[in-house]
GUMAR-242648 format. One record per residue: residue number from 0; residue in one letter; x, y, z of N, C-alpha, C in turn. Coordinates in nm, 4 decimals, always signed. Atoms other than C-alpha are relative to their C-alpha. Example, Ala and Ser with C-alpha at 12.3 -4.5 7.8 and 13.67 -1.06 7.14 Angstrom:
# residues 2
0  a  +0.0890  -0.1190  +0.0000  +1.2300  -0.4500  +0.7800  +0.0900  +0.1200  +0.0000;
1  s  -0.0820  -0.1190  -0.0060  +1.3670  -0.1060  +0.7140  -0.0770  +0.1090  +0.0730;
***
This chain:
# residues 219
0  e  +0.0827  -0.1447  +0.0460  -0.0099  -0.0063  -0.0204  +0.1253  +0.1174  -0.0002;
1  q  -0.1346  -0.1547  -0.0036  +0.1571  +0.3688  -0.0803  -0.1078  +0.0535  +0.0148;
2  e  +0.0423  -0.1410  +0.0228  +0.0247  +0.7156  -0.0165  -0.1124  -0.0131  -0.1138;
3  w  +0.0893  +0.0304  +0.1247  -0.1194  +0.6967  -0.3879  -0.0965  -0.1135  -0.0106;
4  g  +0.0719  +0.1709  +0.0447  -0.2444  +0.3391  -0.4176  +0.0553  -0.1386  +0.0611;
5  v  -0.0755  +0.1903  -0.0172  -0.0681  +0.0077  -0.4185  +0.0771  +0.0257  -0.1446;
6  t  -0.0685  +0.0347  +0.0436  +0.2168  -0.0677  -0.6148  -0.0191  -0.1384  +0.0417;
7  y  -0.0452  +0.1817  -0.0066  +0.2912  -0.4442  -0.7253  +0.1147  -0.0359  -0.0967;
8  a  -0.1001  +0.0194  +0.0465  +0.5640  -0.6306  -0.8418  -0.0060  -0.0893  -0.0219;
9  a  -0.0242  +0.1230  +0.0023  +0.6787  -0.9425  -1.0118  +0.1177  -0.0043  -0.0499;
10  i  -0.1217  -0.0001  -0.0098  +1.0207  -1.0420  -1.0153  -0.0193  -0.2327  -0.1461;
11  r  -0.0104  +0.0978  +0.0407  +1.1640  -1.3832  -1.2557  +0.1191  +0.0424  -0.0146;
12  p  -0.1404  -0.0250  +0.0313  +1.5026  -1.4690  -1.3357  +0.0440  +0.0307  -0.1550;
13  a  -0.0379  +0.0425  +0.1386  +1.7520  -1.3909  -1.6153  +0.0781  +0.0558  -0.0511;
14  d  -0.0947  +0.1095  +0.0458  +2.0543  -1.4150  -1.8225  +0.0793  +0.1141  +0.0736;
15  d  -0.0973  -0.0923  -0.0317  +2.3582  -1.3244  -1.6651  -0.0003  +0.0028  +0.1942;
16  g  +0.0632  +0.0673  -0.1526  +2.2280  -1.4669  -1.2643  -0.0216  +0.1592  +0.0081;
17  r  +0.1104  -0.0738  -0.0228  +1.9981  -1.1340  -1.2957  -0.1003  -0.0076  -0.0190;
18  d  +0.1802  -0.0246  -0.0350  +1.6404  -1.0021  -1.1818  -0.0953  +0.0648  -0.1493;
19  y  +0.0553  -0.1070  +0.0488  +1.3958  -0.8963  -1.4231  -0.0806  +0.0153  +0.0640;
20  w  +0.0837  -0.0669  -0.1103  +1.1700  -0.6781  -1.2274  -0.1325  +0.0590  -0.1402;
21  r  +0.1356  -0.0983  +0.0712  +0.7541  -0.5408  -1.3934  -0.0752  +0.0560  +0.1518;
22  v  +0.1037  -0.0622  -0.1411  +0.6399  -0.2746  -1.1166  -0.1520  +0.0680  -0.0933;
23  g  +0.0858  -0.0936  +0.0145  +0.3510  -0.1560  -1.2026  -0.1462  +0.0865  +0.1347;
24  q  +0.0606  -0.0614  -0.1237  +0.0841  +0.0889  -1.0171  -0.1780  +0.0694  +0.0428;
25  f  +0.1009  -0.0504  +0.0241  -0.2842  +0.2131  -0.9404  +0.0323  +0.1245  +0.1276;
26  l  -0.0165  -0.1408  -0.0760  -0.3065  +0.5550  -0.8196  -0.1598  +0.0847  +0.0555;
27  f  +0.1649  -0.0744  -0.0166  -0.6209  +0.7680  -0.6768  -0.0609  +0.0678  -0.0616;
28  p  +0.0435  +0.0818  -0.0250  -0.8381  +0.7754  -0.7769  -0.0768  -0.1161  -0.1165;
29  f  +0.0240  +0.0564  +0.1038  -0.8925  +0.5773  -1.1022  +0.1457  -0.0050  -0.1515;
30  w  -0.0590  -0.0165  +0.0909  -0.5720  +0.5614  -1.2958  +0.0903  -0.0731  +0.0504;
31  s  -0.0834  +0.1195  -0.0018  -0.3046  +0.3024  -1.3719  +0.1251  +0.0290  -0.0800;
32  i  -0.0904  +0.0198  +0.0782  +0.0096  +0.2448  -1.4840  +0.0747  -0.1444  +0.0005;
33  t  -0.0953  +0.1364  +0.0088  +0.1302  -0.0864  -1.6580  +0.1578  -0.0407  -0.0203;
34  p  -0.1292  -0.0276  -0.0029  +0.4563  -0.2275  -1.6544  +0.0488  -0.0178  -0.2025;
35  s  -0.0511  -0.0162  +0.1308  +0.4789  -0.2185  -2.0670  +0.0949  -0.0183  -0.0625;
36  s  -0.0752  -0.0475  +0.0716  +0.7344  -0.0640  -2.1425  +0.1969  +0.0062  +0.1144;
37  p  -0.1106  +0.0107  -0.0851  +1.1364  +0.0206  -1.9984  -0.0534  +0.1112  +0.0920;
38  i  +0.0571  -0.0833  -0.0820  +1.0698  +0.2085  -1.6408  +0.0821  +0.1671  -0.0686;
39  t  +0.0473  -0.1713  +0.0164  +1.1927  +0.5211  -1.7707  -0.0170  +0.0647  -0.1834;
40  d  +0.1104  -0.0789  +0.1376  +1.0217  +0.5742  -2.1108  -0.1053  -0.0456  +0.0132;
41  r  +0.1527  +0.0310  -0.0757  +0.7312  +0.4606  -1.9396  -0.0648  +0.1622  -0.0163;
42  v  +0.0236  -0.1020  -0.0504  +0.5875  +0.7953  -1.9577  -0.1486  +0.0417  -0.0586;
43  g  +0.1606  -0.0059  +0.0012  +0.1712  +0.8112  -1.8814  -0.0771  -0.0656  +0.0411;
44  m  +0.1120  +0.0643  -0.1243  -0.1053  +0.6399  -1.7077  -0.1043  -0.0374  -0.0644;
45  r  +0.1722  +0.0213  +0.0961  -0.4576  +0.5273  -1.8252  -0.0866  -0.0075  +0.1131;
46  a  +0.1175  -0.0248  -0.0949  -0.7749  +0.6116  -1.6759  -0.0973  -0.0489  -0.0048;
47  w  +0.0986  +0.0342  +0.0502  -1.1007  +0.4423  -1.6393  -0.0911  +0.0786  +0.1571;
48  v  +0.1098  -0.1003  -0.0705  -1.3388  +0.6992  -1.5348  -0.1735  -0.0712  -0.0120;
49  p  +0.1711  +0.0642  +0.0543  -1.6740  +0.5405  -1.4336  -0.1144  +0.1392  -0.0063;
50  m  +0.0818  -0.0801  +0.0404  -1.9761  +0.7076  -1.5801  -0.1399  -0.0225  +0.0229;
51  d  +0.0657  +0.0751  -0.1127  -2.2191  +0.4591  -1.3956  +0.0151  -0.0430  +0.0186;
52  d  -0.0783  +0.1472  -0.0660  -2.2448  +0.1007  -1.2729  +0.0196  -0.0335  -0.0364;
53  t  -0.0092  +0.1505  +0.1640  -2.2268  -0.0530  -1.6463  +0.0720  +0.0932  -0.0385;
54  h  -0.1210  -0.0989  +0.0836  -1.9705  +0.2386  -1.8108  -0.0052  +0.0520  +0.0516;
55  t  -0.1048  -0.0471  +0.0223  -1.6719  +0.2808  -1.8243  +0.0697  +0.1001  -0.1142;
56  l  -0.0812  -0.1470  +0.1508  -1.4533  +0.5987  -2.0055  +0.1529  -0.0371  -0.0015;
57  a  -0.1567  +0.0490  -0.0225  -1.1036  +0.4487  -2.0495  +0.1218  +0.0848  -0.0695;
58  f  -0.0854  -0.0786  +0.1300  -0.8503  +0.6722  -2.2153  +0.1363  -0.0026  +0.0587;
59  q  -0.1772  -0.0416  -0.0429  -0.4595  +0.7109  -2.1345  +0.0965  +0.1635  -0.0812;
60  i  -0.0209  -0.0873  +0.0313  -0.2376  +1.0146  -2.1429  +0.1894  -0.0854  +0.0268;
61  r  -0.1477  +0.0689  +0.0257  +0.1358  +0.9360  -2.2868  +0.0979  +0.0954  -0.0496;
62  r  -0.0706  -0.0709  +0.1435  +0.4525  +1.1100  -2.4816  +0.0153  -0.0356  -0.0596;
63  k  -0.0271  +0.0742  +0.1318  +0.4494  +1.0796  -2.7894  +0.1258  -0.0036  -0.0438;
64  v  -0.1656  +0.0578  +0.0411  +0.7022  +0.9323  -2.9472  +0.0061  +0.0019  -0.1725;
65  p  +0.0061  -0.0503  +0.1289  +0.7932  +0.9441  -3.3002  -0.0386  -0.1752  -0.1074;
66  g  +0.0888  +0.1439  +0.1041  +0.5943  +0.6365  -3.5377  -0.0955  -0.0297  +0.1009;
67  m  +0.1037  +0.0192  -0.0672  +0.3337  +0.6333  -3.2681  -0.1284  -0.0255  -0.0978;
68  k  +0.0581  +0.0311  +0.0409  +0.0610  +0.4626  -3.3646  -0.1422  -0.0005  +0.0558;
69  g  +0.0617  -0.0173  -0.0867  -0.3449  +0.4771  -3.2649  -0.0519  -0.0952  +0.1375;
70  v  +0.0054  +0.0402  -0.1856  -0.5113  +0.2388  -2.9809  +0.0323  -0.1070  -0.0944;
71  d  -0.0926  +0.1345  -0.0436  -0.2801  -0.0509  -2.9101  +0.0921  -0.0180  -0.0993;
72  g  -0.0851  +0.1044  +0.1207  -0.0730  -0.0904  -3.2400  -0.0685  +0.0605  -0.1731;
73  m  +0.0529  -0.0130  +0.1191  -0.3827  -0.0324  -3.4740  -0.0304  +0.1129  -0.0869;
74  p  +0.0064  -0.1746  +0.0594  -0.4112  +0.3268  -3.7524  -0.0645  +0.0203  +0.1183;
75  s  +0.0051  -0.1546  -0.0395  -0.4461  +0.5905  -3.6094  -0.1493  +0.1274  -0.0649;
76  g  +0.0864  -0.0386  +0.1026  -0.8389  +0.7744  -3.7330  -0.0793  -0.0654  +0.0381;
77  d  +0.1813  +0.0934  -0.0609  -1.2231  +0.6867  -3.7082  +0.0344  -0.1252  -0.0433;
78  s  -0.0157  +0.1416  +0.0276  -1.1125  +0.3960  -3.8594  -0.0001  -0.1369  +0.1002;
79  d  +0.0020  +0.0684  -0.1575  -1.0963  +0.2310  -3.4591  -0.1036  +0.0096  +0.0344;
80  y  +0.1629  -0.0046  -0.0728  -1.4380  +0.3406  -3.3824  -0.0831  +0.0213  -0.0760;
81  l  +0.1073  -0.0351  -0.0209  -1.7546  +0.3998  -3.4051  -0.0395  +0.1203  -0.0411;
82  p  +0.0015  -0.1323  -0.0110  -1.8851  +0.7171  -3.5422  -0.1526  +0.0501  +0.1157;
83  d  -0.0255  -0.0874  -0.1007  -1.9642  +0.9718  -3.3167  -0.1995  +0.0317  +0.0260;
84  t  +0.0856  -0.0189  -0.0203  -2.3686  +1.0122  -3.1663  -0.0021  +0.1091  +0.0823;
85  t  +0.0179  -0.0875  -0.1161  -2.5449  +1.2313  -2.9821  -0.0542  -0.0457  +0.1955;
86  g  -0.0070  +0.0642  -0.1934  -2.5777  +0.9912  -2.6453  +0.0242  -0.0100  +0.1211;
87  w  -0.0866  -0.0032  -0.1151  -2.4811  +0.9682  -2.3390  +0.1035  -0.0704  -0.0305;
88  y  -0.1379  +0.0841  +0.0072  -2.2278  +0.7057  -2.4422  -0.0422  -0.0248  -0.1589;
89  g  +0.0555  +0.0420  +0.1699  -2.2554  +0.8316  -2.8097  +0.1833  +0.0352  -0.0949;
90  r  -0.1114  -0.0606  +0.0868  -1.8753  +0.9155  -2.8364  +0.1575  -0.1477  +0.0709;
91  y  -0.0525  +0.0927  -0.0739  -1.5588  +0.6672  -2.7970  +0.0042  -0.1409  +0.0030;
92  r  +0.0735  +0.0785  -0.0056  -1.7019  +0.3981  -2.8784  +0.0991  -0.1179  -0.1342;
93  l  -0.0987  +0.0409  +0.0779  -1.4020  +0.1226  -3.0464  -0.1405  -0.1134  -0.1321;
94  k  +0.0308  +0.0485  +0.0616  -1.5264  -0.0765  -3.3042  -0.0262  -0.1713  -0.0385;
95  g  +0.0101  +0.1869  -0.0250  -1.4843  -0.4498  -3.2093  -0.0983  +0.0562  +0.1464;
96  n  +0.0785  +0.0556  -0.0847  -1.7679  -0.5159  -2.9818  -0.1067  -0.0641  +0.0362;
97  p  +0.0950  +0.1905  +0.0112  -1.9972  -0.8122  -2.8511  -0.1225  -0.0189  -0.1153;
98  r  +0.1021  +0.0538  +0.2018  -2.2330  -0.7625  -3.1402  +0.0728  +0.0288  -0.0938;
99  n  -0.0462  +0.0770  +0.1151  -1.9609  -0.8146  -3.3862  +0.1386  -0.0599  +0.0987;
100  d  -0.1189  +0.1002  -0.0253  -1.7563  -1.0787  -3.1265  +0.1690  +0.0831  -0.0468;
101  h  -0.1344  -0.0145  +0.0233  -1.4976  -0.8448  -3.0878  +0.0657  +0.0047  -0.1480;
102  l  -0.0541  +0.0860  +0.1735  -1.4061  -0.8592  -3.4904  +0.1155  -0.1137  +0.0363;
103  l  -0.0705  +0.0608  -0.0572  -1.2608  -1.1632  -3.3408  -0.0423  -0.0794  -0.1729;
104  d  +0.0170  +0.0295  +0.1320  -1.1289  -1.3278  -3.7024  +0.0861  -0.1690  +0.0126;
105  r  -0.0077  +0.1191  -0.0514  -1.1439  -1.7176  -3.6803  +0.1648  -0.0810  -0.0690;
106  a  -0.1815  +0.0497  +0.0601  -0.8395  -1.7443  -3.9304  +0.1464  +0.0639  +0.0770;
107  r  -0.1034  -0.0547  -0.0381  -0.6230  -1.5090  -3.7515  +0.0551  -0.0919  +0.1253;
108  q  +0.0502  +0.0624  -0.1124  -0.7140  -1.7327  -3.4401  +0.0992  -0.0925  -0.0302;
109  r  -0.0479  +0.1456  +0.0355  -0.6060  -2.0736  -3.6471  +0.1389  +0.0314  +0.0281;
110  n  -0.1067  -0.0019  +0.0045  -0.2586  -1.9187  -3.7111  +0.0815  +0.0777  +0.0489;
111  e  -0.1000  -0.1329  -0.0472  -0.1230  -1.5817  -3.5382  -0.0067  +0.0123  +0.1150;
112  n  +0.0675  -0.0357  -0.1893  -0.3254  -1.5524  -3.2413  -0.0640  -0.0450  +0.0380;
113  y  +0.1089  +0.1196  -0.0908  -0.4605  -1.7129  -2.9506  -0.1370  +0.0927  -0.0721;
114  s  +0.1587  -0.0712  -0.0257  -0.7869  -1.4583  -2.9131  -0.0569  -0.0293  -0.0874;
115  g  +0.0244  -0.0826  +0.1082  -0.8207  -1.3536  -3.2892  -0.0518  +0.1193  -0.0106;
116  i  -0.0037  -0.1241  -0.0034  -0.8823  -1.0141  -3.1852  +0.1440  +0.0900  -0.0414;
117  i  -0.1083  -0.1019  +0.0464  -0.6194  -0.7541  -3.2975  -0.0274  +0.1069  +0.1301;
118  g  -0.0128  -0.1235  -0.0734  -0.5125  -0.5240  -3.0022  -0.0349  -0.0487  +0.1508;
119  i  +0.0327  +0.0340  -0.1484  -0.4363  -0.5540  -2.6094  -0.1266  -0.0155  +0.0681;
120  t  +0.1078  -0.0876  -0.1162  -0.6921  -0.2935  -2.5054  -0.1375  -0.1270  -0.0187;
121  q  +0.1338  +0.0491  +0.0412  -0.9756  -0.4996  -2.7317  -0.0181  -0.0890  +0.0504;
122  q  -0.0354  +0.0662  -0.1016  -0.8813  -0.7889  -2.6001  -0.0774  -0.0012  +0.1646;
123  d  +0.1616  +0.0191  -0.0796  -0.9777  -0.7112  -2.2645  -0.1323  +0.0428  +0.0270;
124  q  +0.1140  +0.0055  -0.0118  -1.2240  -0.5841  -2.3238  -0.1080  -0.0569  -0.0374;
125  a  +0.0556  +0.1123  +0.0157  -1.3536  -0.8763  -2.4556  +0.0155  -0.0901  +0.0649;
126  i  -0.0079  +0.0414  -0.1247  -1.2532  -1.0210  -2.1567  -0.1648  +0.0347  +0.1188;
127  t  +0.0122  +0.0253  -0.0564  -1.3981  -0.8462  -1.9750  -0.2130  +0.0462  -0.0211;
128  e  +0.1402  -0.0066  -0.0072  -1.7178  -0.7242  -2.0836  -0.1637  -0.1424  -0.0235;
129  s  +0.1226  +0.1319  -0.0080  -1.8468  -1.1425  -2.1713  -0.0402  +0.0262  +0.1620;
130  m  +0.0492  +0.0605  -0.1944  -1.8961  -1.1187  -1.7572  -0.0992  +0.0894  +0.0469;
131  g  +0.1646  -0.0899  +0.0155  -2.1864  -0.8979  -1.8506  -0.0199  +0.1151  +0.1055;
132  p  +0.0045  -0.1818  -0.1206  -2.2813  -0.5285  -1.6662  +0.0678  -0.0291  +0.0977;
133  i  -0.0419  +0.0145  -0.0670  -2.2246  -0.6554  -1.3550  +0.0484  -0.1574  +0.0655;
134  a  -0.0914  +0.0964  -0.0381  -1.9791  -0.9534  -1.2544  -0.0654  -0.0384  +0.1837;
135  n  +0.0253  +0.1105  -0.1709  -2.0933  -1.1865  -0.9207  +0.0717  -0.0274  +0.0118;
136  r  -0.1569  +0.1047  -0.1093  -1.7869  -1.2170  -0.6899  -0.0128  -0.0824  +0.0300;
137  h  -0.0361  +0.1278  -0.0847  -1.8926  -1.4567  -0.5302  +0.0565  -0.0962  -0.0584;
138  k  +0.0014  +0.1352  +0.1198  -1.8513  -1.6952  -0.8126  +0.1570  +0.0180  +0.0132;
139  e  -0.1983  -0.0369  +0.0565  -1.4367  -1.5568  -0.8282  +0.0068  -0.0982  +0.1397;
140  h  -0.1201  +0.1214  -0.1669  -1.1803  -1.7822  -0.5896  +0.1122  +0.1002  -0.1297;
141  l  -0.0587  -0.0066  +0.0202  -0.9195  -1.5206  -0.6186  +0.1890  -0.0280  +0.0393;
142  a  -0.1120  +0.1186  -0.0066  -0.5621  -1.6996  -0.6329  +0.1472  +0.1227  +0.1073;
143  p  -0.0689  -0.0507  -0.0655  -0.2143  -1.5428  -0.4157  +0.0242  +0.1330  -0.1223;
144  s  -0.0227  -0.1021  +0.0828  -0.1310  -1.3503  -0.7139  -0.0415  +0.0389  -0.0676;
145  d  +0.0387  -0.0642  +0.0529  -0.4111  -1.1729  -0.7828  +0.0080  +0.0566  +0.1503;
146  r  +0.0135  -0.1261  -0.0727  -0.3480  -0.9859  -0.4852  +0.0194  +0.1519  -0.0016;
147  m  +0.0239  -0.1514  +0.0277  -0.3003  -0.7132  -0.6461  -0.1657  +0.0864  -0.0232;
148  i  +0.1945  -0.0383  +0.0525  -0.6877  -0.7006  -0.7447  -0.0424  +0.0020  +0.1496;
149  q  +0.0875  -0.0153  -0.1136  -0.7988  -0.7549  -0.3787  +0.0744  +0.0910  +0.1015;
150  v  -0.0512  -0.1621  -0.0756  -0.5314  -0.4456  -0.2129  -0.1190  +0.0994  -0.0766;
151  s  +0.0673  -0.1013  +0.0506  -0.7074  -0.1924  -0.4851  -0.1160  -0.0460  +0.0214;
152  r  +0.1905  +0.0565  -0.0159  -1.0655  -0.3377  -0.4001  -0.0024  +0.0846  +0.1435;
153  r  -0.0087  -0.0714  -0.1470  -1.0067  -0.2476  -0.0432  +0.0347  +0.0762  +0.0149;
154  r  -0.0420  -0.1994  -0.0277  -0.7646  +0.0666  -0.0634  -0.1571  +0.0728  -0.0642;
155  l  +0.1071  -0.0750  +0.0061  -1.0786  +0.1883  -0.2787  -0.1206  -0.0248  +0.0606;
156  i  +0.1007  -0.0361  -0.0781  -1.3693  +0.1243  -0.0618  +0.0481  -0.0010  +0.1608;
157  e  -0.0783  -0.1319  -0.1127  -1.1592  +0.2306  +0.2905  -0.0142  +0.1407  -0.0357;
158  a  -0.0433  -0.1726  +0.0339  -1.0793  +0.5560  +0.0846  -0.1568  +0.0575  +0.0071;
159  a  +0.0973  -0.0726  +0.0821  -1.4220  +0.5775  -0.0537  -0.1173  +0.0075  +0.1468;
160  a  +0.0476  -0.0524  -0.1465  -1.5823  +0.5390  +0.3384  +0.0617  +0.1094  +0.0502;
161  k  -0.0390  -0.0867  -0.0628  -1.3153  +0.7645  +0.4306  -0.0615  +0.1268  +0.0134;
162  l  +0.0671  -0.1199  +0.0739  -1.4575  +1.0416  +0.2020  -0.1442  -0.0007  +0.0782;
163  r  +0.1099  -0.0170  -0.0771  -1.7972  +0.9794  +0.3385  -0.0216  +0.0271  +0.1499;
164  d  -0.0164  +0.0090  -0.1087  -1.7467  +0.9221  +0.6836  +0.0783  +0.1127  +0.0666;
165  e  -0.0707  -0.1416  -0.0336  -1.5106  +1.2216  +0.7523  +0.0412  +0.0974  -0.0795;
166  g  +0.0083  -0.1229  +0.0426  -1.5234  +1.4310  +0.5000  +0.1273  +0.0059  -0.0997;
167  i  -0.1663  +0.0090  +0.0226  -1.0998  +1.3455  +0.3612  -0.0345  -0.0826  -0.0817;
168  a  -0.1046  +0.0935  +0.1121  -0.9591  +1.2746  +0.0076  +0.0535  -0.0385  -0.0273;
169  p  -0.2098  +0.0774  -0.0247  -0.6994  +1.0609  -0.0753  +0.0491  +0.1122  -0.0814;
170  p  -0.0931  -0.1461  +0.0470  -0.4199  +1.2517  -0.1119  +0.0525  +0.0705  -0.0932;
171  g  -0.0493  -0.1174  +0.1501  -0.3602  +1.3312  -0.5073  -0.1481  +0.0805  +0.0103;
172  a  +0.0887  -0.0880  -0.0243  -0.7005  +1.5191  -0.4223  +0.0552  +0.0985  -0.0119;
173  a  -0.0672  -0.0853  -0.0215  -0.5582  +1.7534  -0.3116  +0.2432  +0.0332  +0.0204;
174  r  -0.0721  +0.0023  -0.0329  -0.1852  +1.7037  -0.3161  +0.0758  -0.1009  -0.1450;
175  p  -0.0228  +0.0718  +0.1909  -0.1717  +1.5683  -0.7276  +0.1774  +0.0086  -0.0367;
176  q  -0.1568  +0.0484  +0.0542  +0.2635  +1.6180  -0.7034  +0.0595  -0.1161  +0.0799;
177  t  -0.0088  +0.1467  -0.0259  +0.2333  +1.2892  -0.5223  +0.0160  -0.0956  -0.0792;
178  y  -0.0248  +0.0812  +0.1724  +0.2352  +1.1493  -0.8897  +0.1252  -0.0099  -0.0594;
179  a  -0.0873  +0.0598  +0.0984  +0.4881  +1.2498  -0.9753  +0.1522  -0.0563  +0.1053;
180  a  -0.1094  +0.0949  -0.0387  +0.7063  +1.0440  -0.7532  +0.0385  -0.1280  -0.0155;
181  v  +0.0542  +0.1173  +0.0265  +0.5125  +0.7612  -0.9188  +0.1012  -0.0770  -0.1055;
182  a  -0.0098  +0.0319  +0.1342  +0.6678  +0.5845  -1.2237  +0.0211  -0.1934  +0.0428;
183  g  +0.0194  +0.0983  +0.0228  +0.6231  +0.2110  -1.3497  +0.0408  -0.0912  -0.1065;
184  g  -0.0138  +0.0917  +0.0802  +0.7485  -0.0575  -1.5824  +0.1268  -0.1093  -0.0062;
185  f  -0.0994  +0.1197  -0.0469  +1.0213  -0.3034  -1.6389  +0.1469  -0.0094  -0.0214;
186  f  -0.1770  -0.0979  -0.0168  +1.4105  -0.3124  -1.5735  +0.0108  -0.1660  +0.0688;
187  i  -0.0875  +0.0665  -0.0635  +1.6795  -0.5705  -1.4510  +0.1186  +0.0994  +0.0321;
188  t  -0.1150  -0.0340  -0.0613  +1.8907  -0.5801  -1.2282  +0.1370  -0.1603  +0.0805;
189  a  -0.1510  +0.0800  -0.0422  +2.1902  -0.7683  -1.0426  -0.1166  -0.0720  +0.1194;
190  a  +0.0102  +0.1639  -0.0571  +2.0679  -1.1009  -0.8530  -0.0689  +0.0361  +0.1554;
191  g  +0.0097  -0.0415  -0.1653  +1.8485  -1.0656  -0.4845  -0.0104  +0.0529  +0.0810;
192  r  +0.0827  -0.0850  -0.0627  +1.7920  -0.7132  -0.4180  -0.1030  -0.0203  -0.0323;
193  h  +0.1224  -0.0788  -0.0310  +1.5040  -0.5839  -0.2479  -0.1008  +0.0773  -0.0860;
194  i  +0.0485  -0.0646  +0.0579  +1.2202  -0.4244  -0.4194  +0.0199  +0.1007  +0.0259;
195  a  -0.0097  -0.1391  -0.0028  +1.2114  -0.1251  -0.2573  +0.1349  +0.0617  -0.0065;
196  e  -0.1434  -0.0533  +0.0360  +1.6016  -0.0608  -0.3050  -0.0162  +0.0139  -0.1837;
197  a  +0.0215  +0.0005  +0.1019  +1.5818  -0.1856  -0.6484  -0.1241  +0.0894  -0.0696;
198  y  +0.1034  -0.0761  +0.0470  +1.2303  +0.0319  -0.7089  +0.0812  +0.1395  -0.0732;
199  a  -0.1251  -0.1786  -0.0108  +1.4358  +0.3739  -0.5875  +0.0772  -0.0236  -0.0672;
200  e  -0.1114  -0.1063  +0.1508  +1.7101  +0.3768  -0.8131  -0.0797  -0.0466  -0.1253;
201  q  +0.1155  +0.0821  +0.1320  +1.4635  +0.2436  -1.1319  -0.0660  +0.1532  +0.0189;
202  l  +0.0740  -0.1684  -0.0281  +1.2879  +0.6272  -0.9696  +0.0671  +0.0743  -0.0501;
203  d  -0.0924  -0.1731  +0.0015  +1.5908  +0.8620  -0.9451  +0.0001  -0.0685  -0.1996;
204  n  -0.0422  +0.0529  +0.1666  +1.6909  +0.6492  -1.3554  -0.1813  +0.0831  -0.0497;
205  f  +0.1115  -0.0522  +0.0774  +1.3122  +0.7888  -1.4612  +0.0142  +0.1573  +0.0183;
206  r  -0.0110  -0.1869  +0.0021  +1.3792  +1.1598  -1.3220  +0.1297  +0.0086  -0.0263;
207  a  -0.1241  -0.0327  +0.0890  +1.6887  +1.1775  -1.4893  -0.0403  -0.0060  -0.1631;
208  a  +0.0259  +0.0407  +0.1710  +1.5833  +1.0089  -1.8156  -0.1226  +0.1356  -0.0342;
209  n  +0.1125  -0.0849  +0.0622  +1.2869  +1.2926  -1.8258  -0.0372  +0.1170  +0.1332;
210  r  -0.0166  -0.1314  -0.0711  +1.4007  +1.6279  -1.6000  -0.0876  +0.0955  -0.0554;
211  d  +0.1054  -0.0947  +0.0852  +1.2490  +1.7981  -1.9063  -0.1767  -0.0109  +0.0770;
212  l  +0.1072  -0.0037  +0.0050  +0.9147  +1.7333  -1.8094  -0.0893  -0.0246  +0.1255;
213  l  -0.0089  -0.0291  -0.1255  +0.9432  +1.6888  -1.4751  +0.0004  +0.1095  +0.0981;
214  a  +0.0270  -0.1075  -0.0606  +1.0271  +2.0310  -1.4282  -0.1223  +0.1073  -0.0715;
215  a  +0.1685  -0.0935  +0.0625  +0.7170  +2.1773  -1.6138  -0.0942  -0.0613  +0.0577;
216  a  +0.1024  -0.0034  -0.0010  +0.4900  +1.9782  -1.4720  +0.0767  +0.1423  +0.2179;
217  a  -0.0179  -0.0805  -0.1398  +0.6747  +2.1655  -1.1286  -0.0511  +0.1477  +0.0047;
218  e  +0.0793  -0.1582  +0.0374  +0.5962  +2.5028  -1.2689  -0.1531  -0.0085  -0.0146;
***
């Protein structure tokens, strides 16, 4: 548990007797940093903004780099999305949805891609929406590797209760600079190091690699 939310990490052996780490973050109230790129390059985060009990607006903020494409590697532009409508849920709707099996391609599934669905975001959306509008968590069996889910849910429930009962919002609401001390991504380090020590070193590397952005944020 962290002031900004929750940190999780996974570790496995790497070549030459070193360790490969993946560090991710959950930040109040609905932000996440995934370990999908080197920690010094992972400048950005995702938001999952609740619209109501059954709809979420997801978007991400990240530093633009040359050659960056649209939704998870798909061509950028209107081709990724359905046309806008005037309804409350009428914008930013991916073309892949439950009504068309998320554009599942059986030929691709047989020969190229296990899911048959192009794009990590689209694959995640397909799995999430297949559970129905509201999943029955009483049927859920979380394992030790799901601890991040358990702790994040508890933190959210505790934060909501504290806001309701004491009028105290999560730290990031009043002190957004808290988020400037957070990084996520993967890295390789000497074997046997504690995560706190290894992460502190990589956080320094992240700050050194992104001094311009951090300076602009401080202003």
